[in-house]
N, C-alpha and C positions, 0 to 999 in steps of 0.2 A: 703304361704308368712306367713314367719311370725309380730305377729302379737303386737305392745305395748300396749295394753288391757290389763287387771290385768283376767278376762274371759273372752274368743275372739267368743264361743259358750256355745248351749249345744244344745245336741242330744239326739236319745235315744242308750241304749246299747242292750236291745233288747225290742223288740216288745210284747204285754203282748195281750194275750187274752184276752181281757174283753169287751165286750159292756157295763156292765155298766162307772159311770159317775168316775175319767173324761178322760177314755178313746170314751166314748161316744164323745167326741166334736170335732167338724172337724181341731181346729190346731192340736190338739193332735192325728187323724186318720191319720193326711197327712206331721206330725215331722219325719222326716227325721236328722234334725238339721238346728240348728238355728243360724246363726253368726251376731254377735255384733261390727262393725263395724265403730262405732263415740266412744266417750267419753260420750254420754246421747243416753242411749235409753229412749223410753217410748211406753208402752204399755197403747189404749185404743181401746175400743167398749164397745159394752151395756153390762148390768152385765146379767154376766153367759156365758159369749164366753172364758173363760177360766185366766185371765189376773192375776188374784189374781193364780190362781193354777204354772201356772208357774215363777209367782215369788217364789214361797212357796217350787216348786221344785229347785228354784238356790241359794232356803235358805237351804233346805235341803242338796244339793250337795257341797256347800261350806262348810257349819262345823254351819251355826249359828243356834242356838236356834231357833225352829219357832216359838216363843213368841216375839223371838226379839230380839234387843240389835247388842254385839262386841261377839266375840266370844268367850270369857269368861265367857260365860253368861251364868247357865245351869238350871235357874231356869223353873219348869213349874207345872201352877194351871188347866191344861188340859191337857188328853193326846189329840197332837197333829198329823195327820197321814200325809204322802206324797206320795200314791199312783207312780205319778210319779216320784215320783226325786228318788224311789227305782230303774223303767228301765232307770234312764236317766244318763249322764257324765257332764263335764263339759271339755270343754277344757281350761287352761289356758294359759297365754302371758307369756316370759321369763320374764318380770318384777310381783314383789310381794308386796303390796300395803304396807305401814304404818299402817294404817290405817283398819278398818274398822264395816260397822255395819249394822242392818235391821231395816229398821223402821217398822213395821205393824201397821196402824193404827185399827183395830178391837182390839188388844190385848196391846193396849198403856198404858190404869190402868194396868195391871197386869207388865205389865213393870216401869211404875212409882214408886208401892208398890218396888218391885224388888231391883230398886236402894236404895231407904229408908231403908232398909233393908240391907244389906251389906254397906250400910256410904260412899258409892262414891259419892254424892252431889253436895259434887265440882267441880265437874267436869260438870255439868252440870248448872254453873251463881252460883252453895252457897243455889238456894233458890229450896224448896222442888216443884219435879212438880206436888204435886198436891193440894199447898199452890199457886197456879196460879191458872187461866181462861185455860182452853178448848185449844184456839187458843195462849196462852201465852207461855205454856211449850210447846206444838208443837214445835214454834217459839225458845224456851231456849234452846230446844235440839238441833236443827239443826243449833245454833248462836254458841251455844257451843261448846256442842260431837262432831263436826268433827272437826279435826284433819288436814283434809287434808292427802291428799298424800294417797287418802282411794280408797273402792272399795266401796260405798255405792248401800243398796238397797232398795227401798221402793216402800209400798204398800198403795197409796190411803192418800200419805203425805197432802195436800192439806183439809183433809174431817172437819176439825176442824179452816180452814183457814180464816178470810174474803180476800175478790180480796185483802187486799192492802199490807197483809198480803202474800199474792202468788206475787205477783211481787215483794217484799221482798227477798220471799223463793226461784224467782227466780235467783235472783241477788248476793247473799249467794254463787246457785247452780255456779254460772259463776267467783265466786271468788276464790271453791276450780278445777273443772275445769283446771282453770287456772293454779293448782296449783301439777296439775297431777292426780287425781278423775277422777272414775271413776261411772257414775249413772248408774240402771235399775232400773224403774218406772214403774208401772202401775196408771194413774191417768186418772179422768172423766175432769180435768180442762184447759181449751187450756189456758186459760194463764202460765202453768205446762207445757204446752208443746209448747210451741214459743219459744220456746232457737231456735235460727239460728244455733249449732249445733246439735240437739236432730234428731234422726232418730230413726220417731214415724211409730212404728207396730201395725195398724186397723186391730181386730177379729173380727169375724165376719162369719155370717153360710157358708160359703165359705171357714174357712179360716185366712187365715194371707198375711195380704195385704201393701206395702211400699207407704207411704201416702205424702204430701205434706202436710203442716201442713193447709192448705188452703181449701186442702182435705177429712182432718178427716170431720167427722159423727158430734163431738161437735162443730167445728167451723161453721158448714151449722148452725146448728140447731139454738145459737146463736147469727149467724148473722141472720137471718130469724127473730129471737124472738125481736132482739132491733128496728131492722127497719119496724118494721112490726106488734106490740107488740099488736097491739086496734086489726088490723088484725087478727093476729095470737087466742085473747082470741075473740073472735065473733065470731070464727067457732068452736072455741072450746064450744058457746054457752055461755059464763062466758059473755059475754055483752050483 
């Protein structure tokens, strides 16, 4: 079946005989091909289950700088390897995006510095991202730099955003998918993963499972806490 998405799957082109990280992860051990079926794909799961590893391998194969930015960014502040990226490949759709961007919260400071150095602050709202609060700088990038009809790869975009800003990001993402964009996102935020069109892939020690929003571990934990936070705190010995 021909996909109307810019990137329709990631799969292994060879299986590396290596029991070390990340090849020891359940999702990698069982990975043959992972299909993307929606304009919003969400990877969620506990720390260490491989969300960022998958995102990084997609970035590697797409041709992104692994510290972030569009395909035109080529700065390097530290050597980043992608062992999974080296043995995997992407399947692309028949359409080609007019825009692309890789956002990686972990290396955002380095990206912001390079934006200042190469003089493209105008594309990000005209104010240096370093001259804004952490959350403001994240949202300024999302609001100003993403032009639509694009392929957008995000690793933990919520990490500096307040809940209100996360809702605003959800709205911005909806505007962009209405304009023909595709998002692949790793997140712990139930707000970010709540979009009705999101295809949610939950990673665990059992591998990867497609789940509904209400079936995610994040939703379950937040729901339990907000509905009985005193009981949870008491069980933890905090009350």
